[in-house]
C-alpha positions in Angstrom: -16.8 -33.7 -24.4 -14.9 -32.9 -21.3 -15.5 -34.9 -18.1 -15.7 -32.8 -15.0 -14.0 -33.3 -11.7 -17.0 -34.0 -9.2 -15.4 -31.6 -6.7 -14.9 -29.0 -9.5 -18.3 -28.8 -11.1 -19.5 -25.8 -9.5 -16.1 -24.1 -9.0 -16.1 -20.3 -9.9 -14.8 -20.0 -13.4 -13.1 -16.7 -12.5 -11.3 -15.3 -9.4 -13.2 -13.3 -6.9 -14.3 -10.2 -9.1 -14.3 -8.0 -6.0 -10.7 -9.1 -5.1 -9.4 -6.0 -6.9 -10.6 -4.0 -4.0 -7.8 -5.3 -2.0 -5.2 -4.7 -4.6 -6.2 -1.1 -5.2 -7.7 -2.0 -8.7 -6.6 -1.2 -12.1 -6.8 2.6 -12.1 -6.0 4.9 -15.1 -2.5 5.7 -15.9 -1.0 8.9 -14.7 1.2 11.4 -16.7 3.2 13.8 -14.5 5.5 16.6 -15.4 7.6 18.1 -12.7 8.2 21.8 -13.3 11.2 23.0 -11.2 12.2 26.7 -10.9 15.9 27.0 -11.4 16.2 30.7 -10.8 19.2 32.0 -8.8 17.0 32.6 -5.7 16.1 28.9 -5.5 19.9 28.3 -5.0 20.5 31.1 -2.6 17.5 30.5 -0.3 18.0 27.9 2.4 15.8 25.9 4.7 16.1 23.0 7.3 16.9 19.8 5.5 16.2 16.1 6.5 19.2 16.1 8.9 18.4 19.7 10.3 21.1 21.1 8.0 20.6 24.2 6.0 19.9 23.2 2.3 18.9 25.2 -0.8 15.3 25.2 -2.0 16.5 23.7 -5.3 18.1 20.8 -3.3 14.8 20.3 -1.5 12.8 20.2 -4.7 15.3 17.8 -6.5 15.4 15.5 -3.5 11.7 15.2 -3.2 11.3 14.5 -6.9 14.1 11.9 -6.7 12.3 10.1 -3.8 9.0 10.4 -5.6 10.5 8.6 -8.7 11.9 5.8 -6.6 8.4 5.3 -5.1 6.6 5.5 -8.5 8.8 3.0 -10.2 7.7 0.5 -7.6 4.1 1.4 -6.9 3.0 2.8 -10.3 5.6 1.6 -12.8 3.3 2.1 -15.8 2.9 5.8 -15.0 4.8 8.2 -17.2 6.9 11.3 -15.9 9.0 14.1 -17.2 11.3 16.5 -15.3 11.4 20.1 -16.7 13.6 23.0 -15.3 12.7 26.6 -16.2 14.6 29.8 -15.6 17.7 28.1 -17.1 20.6 29.4 -19.1 20.5 26.5 -21.7 17.4 25.5 -23.5 16.4 21.9 -24.4 12.9 21.3 -25.6 11.0 20.4 -28.8 9.6 23.9 -29.1 13.0 25.5 -28.9 11.7 28.0 -26.3 14.2 30.0 -24.1 14.7 29.4 -20.5 13.3 25.7 -20.4 15.4 22.6 -20.2 13.8 19.1 -20.3 16.0 16.7 -18.3 16.3 13.2 -19.7 18.6 10.3 -20.5 19.3 8.6 -23.8 17.1 5.8 -25.1 14.1 7.4 -23.3 11.4 9.7 -24.5 10.9 13.0 -22.7 7.6 11.7 -21.2 8.0 8.0 -20.4 8.1 5.4 -17.6 10.8 6.1 -14.8 13.8 4.1 -15.3 16.7 3.2 -13.0 19.0 5.2 -15.2 16.9 8.3 -15.0 16.7 8.0 -11.3 20.6 7.5 -11.0 21.4 10.4 -13.2 18.9 12.7 -11.7 20.3 12.1 -8.2 23.6 13.7 -9.3 22.0 16.7 -11.2 23.0 19.2 -8.5 26.7 18.5 -9.1 26.6 19.1 -12.9 23.6 21.5 -13.1 25.7 24.8 -13.3 28.0 23.3 -15.9 25.4 21.6 -18.1 22.2 23.6 -17.7 22.9 26.8 -15.7 20.6 29.2 -13.8 19.3 32.7 -14.8 16.2 34.7 -14.4 13.9 34.2 -17.4 11.5 37.0 -16.6 13.3 40.4 -16.6 12.2 44.0 -16.9 12.8 45.2 -20.5 12.8 41.6 -21.9 9.8 39.9 -23.6 11.1 36.4 -22.5 8.6 34.7 -20.2 10.1 31.4 -18.9 7.0 30.5 -16.8 4.8 30.8 -19.9 7.3 28.7 -21.9 7.5 26.1 -19.2 3.7 25.7 -19.2 3.7 25.5 -22.9 6.4 22.8 -22.9 4.6 20.8 -20.2 1.3 20.9 -22.1 3.0 19.6 -25.2 4.6 16.8 -23.2 1.2 15.8 -22.0 -0.3 15.8 -25.4 0.0 12.0 -25.6 -2.8 9.8 -24.2 -6.5 10.6 -23.7 -7.8 12.5 -20.8 -10.5 9.7 -20.3 -7.9 7.0 -19.8 -5.1 8.9 -18.0 -4.7 11.6 -15.4 -2.6 14.5 -16.6 -0.8 16.6 -14.0 1.8 19.4 -13.7 3.6 19.8 -10.3 5.2 23.2 -10.0 8.0 23.8 -7.5 9.0 27.4 -6.8 9.8 29.9 -4.0 8.8 33.0 -5.9 5.1 34.0 -5.2 5.1 36.9 -7.8 7.1 35.9 -10.9 6.4 39.3 -12.6 7.1 41.4 -9.5 10.1 43.1 -11.2 8.1 44.2 -14.2 5.9 47.3 -14.3 3.1 48.7 -16.4 1.5 47.3 -19.5 4.3 44.7 -19.9 3.5 43.1 -16.6 -0.2 43.1 -17.3 0.3 41.5 -20.8 2.7 38.8 -19.6 0.4 37.9 -16.6 -2.6 37.7 -18.9 -0.9 35.5 -21.5 0.5 33.1 -18.8 -2.8 32.7 -17.1 -4.5 32.1 -20.5 -1.8 29.4 -21.2 -2.6 27.8 -17.8 -6.3 27.9 -18.5 -5.7 26.3 -22.0 -4.0 23.4 -20.4 -6.6 23.0 -17.8 -9.3 23.0 -20.5 -7.5 20.0 -22.0 -7.8 18.0 -18.7 -4.5 19.0 -17.2 -4.5 19.8 -13.6 -1.8 22.2 -12.3 -0.6 21.9 -8.7 1.7 24.1 -6.8 4.2 23.1 -4.2 5.5 26.4 -2.7 8.7 26.8 -0.8 8.6 29.7 1.7 11.6 32.0 2.2 13.0 32.6 5.6 10.7 35.0 7.7 8.6 35.4 4.5 5.6 33.2 3.8 4.7 32.3 0.2 1.7 34.6 -0.6 -0.3 32.7 -3.2 -2.7 35.6 -3.6 -0.1 37.6 -5.6 -0.3 35.5 -8.8 -0.8 31.7 -8.3 -4.3 31.9 -6.7 -5.7 33.0 -10.1 -3.7 30.4 -12.0 -4.9 27.6 -9.8 -8.4 28.9 -9.5 -8.3 29.4 -5.8 -10.9 31.6 -4.2 -13.0 31.8 -1.1 -12.6 28.8 1.3 -10.2 27.0 -1.0 -7.9 30.1 -0.9 -8.1 30.2 2.9 -7.4 26.5 3.3 -4.4 26.5 1.0 -1.3 25.9 3.2 1.5 28.2 2.0 3.8 27.1 4.9 4.2 23.6 3.4 7.7 23.2 2.1 9.5 25.3 4.9 11.4 22.1 5.8 12.4 19.1 3.6 10.2 16.7 5.5 7.2 19.0 4.9 7.7 19.1 1.2 8.4 15.4 1.0 5.1 14.7 2.8 3.2 17.2 0.6 4.5 15.6 -2.6 3.7 12.1 -1.4 0.2 13.1 -0.7 -0.2 14.7 -4.1 1.2 11.6 -5.9 -0.8 9.1 -3.9 -4.2 10.7 -4.4 -7.2 8.4 -4.0 -8.3 6.7 -7.3 -11.6 5.0 -7.7 -11.5 1.2 -7.9 -14.5 0.7 -10.0 -17.8 2.2 -11.0 -21.0 0.2 -10.1 -24.7 0.6 -10.5 -26.9 0.5 -7.3 -30.4 -0.7 -7.8 -32.7 1.0 -5.2 -36.4 0.1 -6.1 -38.9 0.1 -8.9 -36.3 0.5 -11.7 -34.4 3.3 -10.0 -30.7 3.0 -10.2 -27.9 5.3 -9.4 -24.1 5.3 -10.2 -21.6 4.9 -7.5 -17.7 4.9 -7.4 -15.9 2.7 -4.9 -12.6 3.5 -3.2 -10.2 1.3 -1.3 -9.2 3.5 1.7 -6.7 1.3 3.5 -5.3 -2.0 2.1 -2.1 -3.9 3.0 0.7 -3.4 0.6 1.9 -6.5 -1.1 5.0 -7.4 -3.2 4.8 -6.5 -6.9 3.9 -9.2 -9.5 6.7 -11.2 -11.0 7.3 -10.3 -14.6 8.8 -13.0 -16.9 11.4 -11.8 -19.5 13.1 -13.3 -22.3 16.7 -14.1 -21.2 18.1 -12.8 -24.5 16.0 -10.0 -25.7 14.6 -8.9 -22.2 11.2 -8.7 -23.8 7.9 -9.5 -21.9 6.8 -13.1 -22.3 3.2 -14.0 -23.0 1.8 -17.3 -21.6 -0.6 -19.2 -23.7 -2.4 -22.4 -22.9 -3.4 -25.1 -25.5 -5.3 -28.5 -25.2 -3.6 -31.5 -26.9 -5.4 -34.8 -27.5 -3.8 -37.6 -25.6 -4.4 -40.1 -28.4 -3.6 -38.3 -31.5 -1.4 -35.4 -30.2 -3.5 -33.0 -32.3 -4.3 -29.5 -31.0 -8.0 -29.3 -29.8 -10.2 -26.6 -28.6 -11.9 -26.4 -25.3 -15.0 -28.6 -25.2 -18.3 -26.9 -25.5 -20.1 -29.6 -23.5 -19.1 -30.8 -20.0 -20.0 -34.1 -18.5 -20.6 -35.2 -14.9 -21.1 -38.8 -14.1 -24.1 -39.5 -11.8 -25.4 -43.0 -10.9 -23.5 -44.6 -13.8 -24.9 -42.1 -16.2 -23.2 -39.2 -18.0 -25.0 -35.8 -17.4 -24.1 -33.3 -20.2 -23.9 -29.7 -19.4 -23.3 -26.8 -21.8 -21.3 -23.7 -20.7 -24.6 -21.7 -20.7 -26.4 -24.2 -18.5 -23.5 -24.2 -15.9 -23.6 -20.4 -15.8 -27.4 -20.4 -15.4 -27.2 -23.0 -12.5 -24.7 -20.9 -10.7 -26.8 -17.6 -11.1 -28.3 -16.5 -7.8 -29.4 -12.9 -8.5 -29.8 -10.8 -11.7 -28.6 -7.7 -10.0 -24.9 -6.9 -9.1 -25.6 -4.4 -6.4 -29.2 -3.9 -5.1 -30.8 -2.7 -2.0 -32.7 -5.2 0.2 -33.8 -3.2 3.2 -32.8 -1.2 6.4 -32.0 -2.2 10.0 -31.1 -0.2 13.2 -27.4 0.6 13.7 -27.5 -1.2 17.0 -28.0 -4.5 15.0 -24.6 -4.1 13.4 -21.9 -5.5 15.6 -18.1 -5.0 15.5 -17.4 -8.6 14.5 -19.6 -8.4 11.5 -16.7 -6.6 9.7 -15.5 -9.7 7.9 -12.7 -7.8 5.8 -11.6 -4.2 5.0 -14.6 -2.1 4.1 -15.0 -0.1 0.8 -15.9 3.6 0.6 -18.6 4.5 -1.9 -19.5 7.9 -3.3 -21.9 9.0 -6.1 -21.1 10.0 -9.6 -23.2 11.8 -12.2 -20.9 10.8 -15.2 -23.2 8.1 -16.5 -26.4 8.4 -14.6 -27.5 12.0 -14.0 -29.3 12.6 -10.6 -27.2 9.9 -8.8 -25.7 12.5 -6.4 -29.2 13.9 -5.5 -30.7 10.5 -4.7 -27.6 9.4 -2.8 -27.7 12.5 -0.6 -31.4 12.0 0.2 -30.7 8.4 1.1 -27.6 9.4 3.1 -29.4 12.1 5.2 -32.3 9.8 6.0 -30.0 7.0 7.2 -28.1 9.4 9.4 -31.3 10.9 10.8 -33.1 7.7 11.5 -29.8 5.9 12.6 -30.3 3.1 10.2 -27.9 1.0 7.9 -28.8 -0.5 4.6 -28.6 -4.2 3.8 -27.7 -4.9 0.1 -26.9 -7.7 -2.1 -23.4 -7.3 -3.7 -21.3 -9.5 -5.8 -21.3 -11.6 -8.9 -23.6 -14.5 -9.7 -20.8 -16.8 -8.6 -19.7 -14.9 -5.5 -22.8 -13.5 -3.7 -22.6 -11.8 -0.5 -24.6 -9.4 1.8 -23.2 -6.0 2.6 -24.1 -3.3 5.1 -24.0 0.3 4.0 -23.2 2.6 6.8 -23.6 6.4 6.2 -20.8 8.6 7.4 -21.3 12.3 8.0 -18.7 14.9 7.0 -16.3 15.9 9.6 -14.6 19.4 9.2 -11.9 20.9 11.4 -10.0 24.2 11.3 -7.6 22.7 8.9 -10.1 21.5 6.4 -12.1 18.3 5.9 -11.2 15.4 8.1 -13.6 12.8 7.0 -15.6 13.0 3.8 -19.4 12.3 3.5 -20.4 9.0 2.0 -21.0 5.4 2.9 -18.9 2.5 4.0 -19.7 -0.8 2.5 -19.1 -3.5 5.2 -18.9 -7.1 4.0 -21.1 -9.2 6.3 -20.1 -12.8 7.3 -22.2 -15.9 6.8 -23.5 -17.7 9.9 -20.7 -20.3 9.7 -18.1 -17.5 9.7 -19.0 -16.6 13.3 -17.8 -18.8 16.0 -19.3 -18.7 19.5 -16.9 -17.8 22.3 -16.9 -20.6 25.0 -16.5 -19.6 28.6 -13.5 -21.3 30.2 -14.0 -23.0 33.5 -11.2 -24.6 35.5 -13.5 -27.3 36.8 -16.9 -28.2 38.1 -15.8 -27.4 41.7 -13.3 -24.6 41.0 -14.6 -21.1 40.3 -13.4 -19.1 37.3 -10.7 -16.7 38.3 -11.6 -13.0 38.1 -9.7 -9.8 38.4 -10.1 -7.8 41.6 -11.1 -4.1 41.6 -7.5 -3.2 42.5 -6.0 -5.2 39.7 -8.5 -3.7 37.2 -7.6 -0.1 38.3 -3.9 -0.8 38.1 -4.3 -2.3 34.6 -6.3 0.8 33.6 -3.6 3.1 34.9 -1.0 1.1 32.9 -3.0 1.2 29.7 -3.3 5.0 30.0 0.4 5.4 30.5 1.3 3.5 27.3 -1.7 4.6 25.2 -0.5 6.1 21.9 -2.1 9.5 21.1 -3.6 10.0 17.7 -2.6 6.5 16.7 -3.1 5.5 13.1 -2.0 2.2 11.2 -0.6 4.5 8.5 2.1 5.7 10.9 4.1 2.4 10.6 5.7 1.0 7.5 6.1 -2.8 6.9 9.8 -3.4 7.6 10.0 -6.5 5.4 8.6 -4.7 2.4 10.9 -1.7 3.0 14.0 -4.1 3.1 12.7 -5.8 -0.1 12.4 -2.6 -2.1 15.7 -1.3 -0.5 17.5 -4.4 -2.0 15.8 -3.8 -5.4 16.8 -0.1 -5.3 20.5 -0.9 -4.5 20.6 -3.5 -7.3 19.0 -1.3 -9.8 21.0 1.8 -9.1 24.2 0.1 -8.6 24.5 1.4 -5.1 27.5 0.2 -3.0 25.5 0.3 0.3 21.9 -0.7 0.9 19.7 2.2 2.4 19.3 2.0 6.1 15.8 0.6 7.0 14.3 1.8 10.3 12.0 -0.8 11.8 9.2 1.4 13.3 7.5 -1.8 14.7 10.1 -2.4 17.4 9.2 -1.5 21.0 10.0 2.1 22.1 12.5 1.2 24.8 13.2 4.8 25.7 9.4 5.6 26.1 8.9 2.3 28.0 11.7 3.3 30.4 10.0 6.5 31.5 9.5 6.7 35.2 5.7 6.9 35.0 5.5 3.8 32.8 7.9 1.8 35.0 6.0 2.7 38.2 2.7 1.7 36.6 4.0 -1.4 35.3 5.4 -2.4 38.7 2.2 -1.6 40.5 0.3 -3.8 38.0 2.7 -6.6 38.5 2.6 -6.5 42.2 -1.2 -6.4 42.2 -1.4 -9.5 40.1 1.6 -11.7 41.2 2.4 -10.2 44.7 5.5 -8.2 45.7 7.7 -11.3 46.2 7.3 -12.5 42.6 10.6 -13.3 40.8 10.4 -13.2 37.0 13.5 -15.5 36.7 12.4 -18.0 39.2 11.5 -21.2 37.3 11.9 -23.7 40.2 8.3 -23.6 41.1 7.1 -24.3 37.5 5.6 -27.8 37.2 7.1 -29.8 34.2 4.6 -30.7 31.5 3.7 -34.4 30.7 5.6 -34.2 27.5 8.9 -33.0 29.2 8.4 -35.8 31.9 8.1 -38.4 29.0 11.3 -37.1 27.2 13.2 -37.1 30.4 12.2 -40.8 31.1 13.1 -41.9 27.6 16.6 -40.2 27.9 17.3 -41.8 31.3 16.2 -45.3 30.0 18.5 -44.8 26.9 21.5 -44.0 29.0 20.8 -47.1 31.2 20.4 -49.5 28.3 23.3 -48.1 26.3 25.6 -49.0 29.2 24.9 -52.7 28.5 26.7 -52.6 25.1 30.4 -52.4 24.2 30.1 -49.9 21.5 33.7 -49.6 20.6 34.1 -53.3 20.2 30.8 -53.5 18.1 32.2 -50.8 15.8 35.5 -52.3 15.3 34.2 -55.8 14.6 31.5 -54.4 12.2 28.7 -56.0 14.4 26.6 -52.7 14.6 24.6 -53.9 11.6 23.4 -56.9 13.7 21.7 -54.6 16.2 18.1 -53.6 15.8 17.0 -50.0 15.2 15.7 -49.5 18.8 19.1 -50.7 20.1 21.0 -48.4 17.9 18.8 -45.5 19.0 19.9 -46.2 22.7 23.4 -44.9 21.8 22.0 -42.0 19.8 19.6 -40.8 22.4 22.2 -41.1 25.3 24.6 -39.0 23.4 21.9 -36.3 22.2 22.2 -37.3 18.6 19.4 -37.3 16.0 17.5 -40.6 15.8 15.8 -40.1 12.4 16.7 -42.0 9.2 17.1 -45.5 8.1 19.3 -48.2 9.7 22.4 -47.4 7.6 22.1 -43.7 8.4 22.0 -44.5 12.2 25.1 -46.6 12.0 27.0 -44.1 10.0 26.0 -41.5 12.6 27.3 -43.6 15.5 30.6 -44.3 13.6 31.1 -40.6 12.9 30.5 -39.7 16.5 33.0 -42.3 17.7 35.5 -41.2 15.1 35.7 -44.5 13.4 
């Protein structure tokens, strides 16, 4: 039997099961193939780069992929990627198809996790591309070669590994040619278009999504209707909302690729019990969470293989290997109370349901300070429970119409909590959907989590100071001047994390210089120096402190009690230290005859540390005197 710690009897056996909502959860693995058009027009067409310099579309695509790989190796290191060029002179693929070259490095499969060596060699692909791979049009009039068809075939073969249920399979296509069969006429064009579209449809039927990242030519927008609308299945509103101008500049393409790679993934699937045995299925999403450093992975120092940690129990008397006790004991009033594992679990159980509806309350009852931690977004799913979306929509509409929020029980038996479900209506603008319809799960605090705000009074006879109307108006004007328009927390990166990953990148890629990190959290000195802001700030300062207030004038400040005490101790130490002949005491070795307080007189008078034992104080005095 195992004796329990009295303070540990009812400790949760597992970590908070909902804690994964903060970490983004363990989503499915993603398999991505980057398809890059390497035709001559990708090299001849230029656009504005990151430094406002003219750069080729091929450079833009390669730079964006390189940046994406560096992000993936940090955020999603278990995802697998492949880089494939089409419209190339040299061919390199398992199918031995013309015009397609799969870029890779040794000791790595064509579709595998990104490595530092892959990123390092891919960064220099432009310098050696013409020599090693070469560029040429793979779709020509009078030729039956169809490099786009071949590229889709190769990409589909690369994504053959893994199940569509456990991994997301995607093809990201970079090109500036909106009509790849424009130079071909007649039956040949019809046949090549049909076979290419069929190849794309076959890939999509296997659960592979195809996404287009277009690059527009100067003074000529990428017209997706020529060919790619049918390949992507765009029609109606989807076709109108497709943004063909994305990719005119490097920063636009980089932003578009980052959005595609960081798509929202569900954290977990939960069952929501409503009433009378009616349950629906919901997916939860973590919208905004703080980014934390990656987990430390322990490796063998010789083989560099992953280490697995195992725990064993050894008997203190015999040294034999024992298994964990099936019975647990708690001492109570000189008697041992025996618990089984099942009994402890039953004692901790509070509710049989994991997520169930309790009732509804008016929205005015929900206060801002009730938001205990970042909320979770929930959306219905019909994958397991058919009809979940229909019931969820009915509930969602009723809550919006009646201005109510739902109160529900959520959590495990060992970590119960109450949550508020607040319905959110869909918001659509000219550019598309701004906010999706759904509900926000807000974690409600317990009563002891809420602290009452106490009003501060200066004294029984002194009235509390309050701002005048003029001070309030000046403060309001100042706030309007420094208000950030369209502010979002996503606009600012954590500089400490950026520096951490920059150091890792420099070490992994053997870079001589560490990438420059821009701290976006520093004050905007140029913006704060604008005339309107300076005037508003000066008017606010004058209204509060008066026109003759001097920021640097510290003479009127009253010293604190602590500073008065320190000053008195220092003055007394100087006075007492003058009563001793310290050089003579040091030369005759009589410092050890003094008490610790007497030794501290010298140390305090000379602004030296007074911590440590007597021997340390004597050595400090001798060192200061040069003895």
